[in-house]
N, C-alpha and C positions, 0 to 999 in steps of 0.2 A: 847359585842356580845357573841353568843354561836356558835362556829365553830365546825362542825362535821368532824372528820378526819378518813379516812379509814386507820387504823393502820396496816392492812395486805396488803397494796397496792404496795409498792415499791419492786423492785427485791430482796433487802436484808432485807425485813421486818422481825421484826418490829423495828429494830435498828434505821435506819434513820428517820422513821416515828415518833417514840416516842421522839427521841432527837429533831427533828424539832418542835414537839408540845411543848416541854419544852422551847425551845428558843422563840417560838412565844408567849407562855403564859407569859414568863418573860418580853418580849419586849413590847407587846401590852396590857397586863393586862386582856385579854379576858378569857372566859371559853372555854377550848378545850375539846371536847368530843371524846375520843378515842374508836373506835369501832373495835372489834376483839376478839380473844381468851383472856379471862380475865387473866388467869394464866400467859400466855406469856407476856402480856402487863405489869402486875404488876411486873414481874421479871425484865423486861427491865427498868421500871420506877425506880426500886431500885438502878440502876446505876447512877442516877442523883439526884441533889439537887432540890427538888420540894417545898422547904419551901416558903410559902406565895403564891403559885400558885394554880389556880383552874383548876384541871384536873380531868375529870370524865371518867369512863370506862363503856361502854355498851357491854355486852357479845354477841359475834356472833360466833357460833360454826363452821360455814363454811367460806371458803375463795375462792375467784375467782383468778385463776392464769393466767399467760399470755398465756398459751396454750389453755385455755378454749375458746370454740366457743361462740360468743355473743348470737346466737340464742338458744343455749342449756342452758346457765346459766340464761336466762331470767326467766324461770320457774323451772329450774333444781336445783338451789341453793338458795331457798328462805330465808335461815337463814345465808346467807353470810354477811360479813361486809359491802359490797356495798349495798345490799338490805336493811339491817337494818339501815345503815347510811342515805341513801336517804329517807327512811321512816320517820326518825326523822325530817328531813327538811319538808317533806310533812305534818307531823302532827303539825308543828309549834314549835317543841322542839329544833330546831336548825335554825340558820340564813343562813347557807351555808354549802355545802358539798365539801370536798377536797379529792382527791385520786390521787395516783401515780400508780394506777393499770391498768388493761386491758382497753384500751380506748374504744374498740368496745363494751365490756360488760357494761361499764359505760354509753355509749350512749344508748344501748338497755334497760337497767334497768331504767334509768332516763326517757326515752321517752315513753316506752311502759308499764311500770309496776308501776312507782312511781309518778313522778312529772307530766309527760305528757307535751304536747306542750302548749305554750301560745295560747289562742284562736286566730285564724287567721294565725298562722305561718304554712307555708307549710311543711318545714323541718328544724329542728334545724341544726345549723352550728357549726362545731368544729373549733375553732380559735387557732392561736398561736401568740405570741408577739415577734417580733424581736427587739433587743436592739442594735442600731448602732449609735455610736458617741453621746451617751447620749440621743438619741431619740427613743421612742418606736413606733413600727409600727404594726398595727393589720392586720393579714392575715386570711382570711376565704373565703371559707371552705377549710380545709386542710385534709379532709379524711372522713367526715361523709357521704357524698353523692357523689359517683363517677359519676353517671349519673344525670345531673342537667337540670333544665328548667330556662328560662330567668326570669320568675317571682320569682323564688327562689333566683336568684342572686340579684334581686331588693331588696328582704327582707334582704339578707345578708348585702347589702350596708347600709340599715337603721339600722340594729342591730349593725353592726360594728361601725357605726358613733356614735350611742348612747353610746356604751361602751367607745369609745375613748374620748367622751365628758364628760361623767359622772364619769368614773373610772380613766382615764388617764389625765383628766383636760385639754383637747384640745378644743380650741374655734373654732367652725365651722370646724370640721375635714375634710381634703381633701380626698375624696373617688375616687378611680380609679379602672378600670377593668384591670386585667392582660391580655395583648395581645402581639402579635408579632410586633406591631408598635404603635406609639403614634397617628398617624393620624386617624381621624374619618373614619369609613368604613373598618378599618383593623380588623383582627381576624376572627374567625369562625362565622357561622350564629348565634350561641348561643350568642357570645360576641356582635355582632352587634344588635341583638334584645334586649339584656339586656341594652346596651348603650342607646337605644331609651327609654326604660322604666325608666332608672335612670335620664335621662334628664328631668328636671321639676318635679322630684319626691319629692323635698323638701330637699334632702340631698345636700351637697356641692360637687356635682359630677364634677370632672375636666377632665373626659375623659379616654382614654386608657393610660396604662403605661407599658413599658417594664420592665424586671427585674432590669435594671440599674437605672431607675428612682426610683423604690421601694427601692433599696439598698442604694441609695444616699439620702434617706429621703425626696423625693419630694412629697410623699403622706403620709397620716396618716392611711388610711384604704385601703388595697388592696383586691379586690373581685375576686374570681375565683371558678371554679368548683372543687369538691373534689379530682378528679384524678390529675388535674394539680397542685393543692395546695400541695397534698401529695408528688408528685414527686419533686416539688420545694424545700420543706422543707428538704426532705431527701438528695437532691443534695447539698444544702447549708451546712448541717451538715457534709456530707462526704468531701466536698471541704475544709471546715475549718480545719478538721483533717488532710487532705493531705497536705495543705499548712504549717501547724505547724510542721508536721513531716519532710517535706522537709527542712524547715528552721533549725530545730534541727540537721538534718544530715549535712547540709552545715557548720554549726557552729562548727562541730567536725572534719572538714577536716584537719586543720593544726593549729599550735600554734597561728598564728595571728587571725584566725577566732574564736578560743576559747576565746582569750582575748576580742575580739569585742563582742562575745556573753555574756560574763560576764558583760561588761559595759552596754550592751543593755537590760540585763535581767529585770530590773524594768519596762522599756517601754513595753517589751513583756507581762509582767504580767498585765499591765494596759489595753493593747489591748485585751488580753484574757478575762479580767473581763468584758469588754464592750460587747463582743459577747457570753459570757458564758450563755447558757439557764438557768442554775441554779440560776443566778442572778434574773431572772424573776420568776422562780419557776413553774408556771403553767398558763394556759389560760382558758377562760370561754367556756362552751358549751352554746351557745346563742340560744334562742328560746324555751328552756324548762322553765316551770313555777317554777323557783327557781334558786338560785345561785349555779352552779356546776363548780368547777375548776379542771382541769385534768392536772397532771404533768407527767413528763417522768418517765418511769420505773426505770431508772438508778439514780433517784434523791437521793442526799445525804441530810443530816440534814438541811443544809442551803437552799437547793432547797425546801424542805417541808415547812420550815418556810416562805420562800418567796411566796410559793403557798397560804399559809394561808393569807399572806398580800394581795395578789390579791383578795382573797375572801372578805376580809374586805373592800377593795376599791369598789368592786361591790355592796356590801350591803350598804355602806355609800352613794354611788351614786344612789341608788334605780334604778339600771339598769333594773331589771325585770319589774317594774311598768312603767318605761319610754318607754320600748319596747312595752308594752301593749297599752300605750297611743299613741305612734307613729304610730302603725298599724291602729288605728282608725282615726287619725287626718290628715295623709298624703293622699290626694285624690287619687293620682296615685297608691299608695300601697293598699289602701282600695279597689280600683277597681279590682286589681289583686287578692286580697284575696277573694273577692266575686266570 
């Protein structure tokens, strides 16, 4: 494969981005195309052993930073690593685009200026993947569209189901709507209308799910509006950090606790690895006409490498083509698209 990587994406770019590219090229044997300032990338590559690896550099004189407004960079930075990188995928010179950069900017550039939406898609959805107990759960939308319509949630269910099946290898993924109760009829008017549309849509819709069902792995795909999804993800991230900080504090209270902490340290590491978002690396922007994986700005080299792995899985699973076909083949979804 030819994976295009935004080398100027992460908060600490280009260090983690370049190192992650090297790790990915070594492990997967793919061509990694690094997009960004050539001199900076070459200098960073000089710190690594790249013998036998296929790493290409495409120069981009501009970069998009986290403080840039998505609406402004859409046309304001046409020579950015994000514009040029997505352009390579659009022109068929790359199979997928990976960035740990500004999420809003990636959404705007991909949707409005480069790849555009798959025909029939109302709005692309930003997803995230939770890894809990060895099981991956797709959540979408988690921030692309704060104000949502029921027919959009219907399409999110289809796209999330296809991704879970094609990239995560789930057979008949269980799709649920995030709600304040499991019972039918619970939730806002939006949730209730979306539930009616998802029933009989062709996806394996199992009804509503509260956060506890999602976190216990009783669903494979959790569908929600972008506002609720964004709040949920940020709450989970904050809660995980608070819990680990509290445990760390309590284990330092006295000698007995310190000894117990040392004995339990390997178990804590295993738990942390299971919920560490860097182990997933990134998640797809579903609904655009190309594979786009967006990682966290705090990504380290391992996270970047794993984001590239997510891109490979989406390409191998032909997720974009499957979504295109799914939109035309599912009667309920085709009706809403029309």
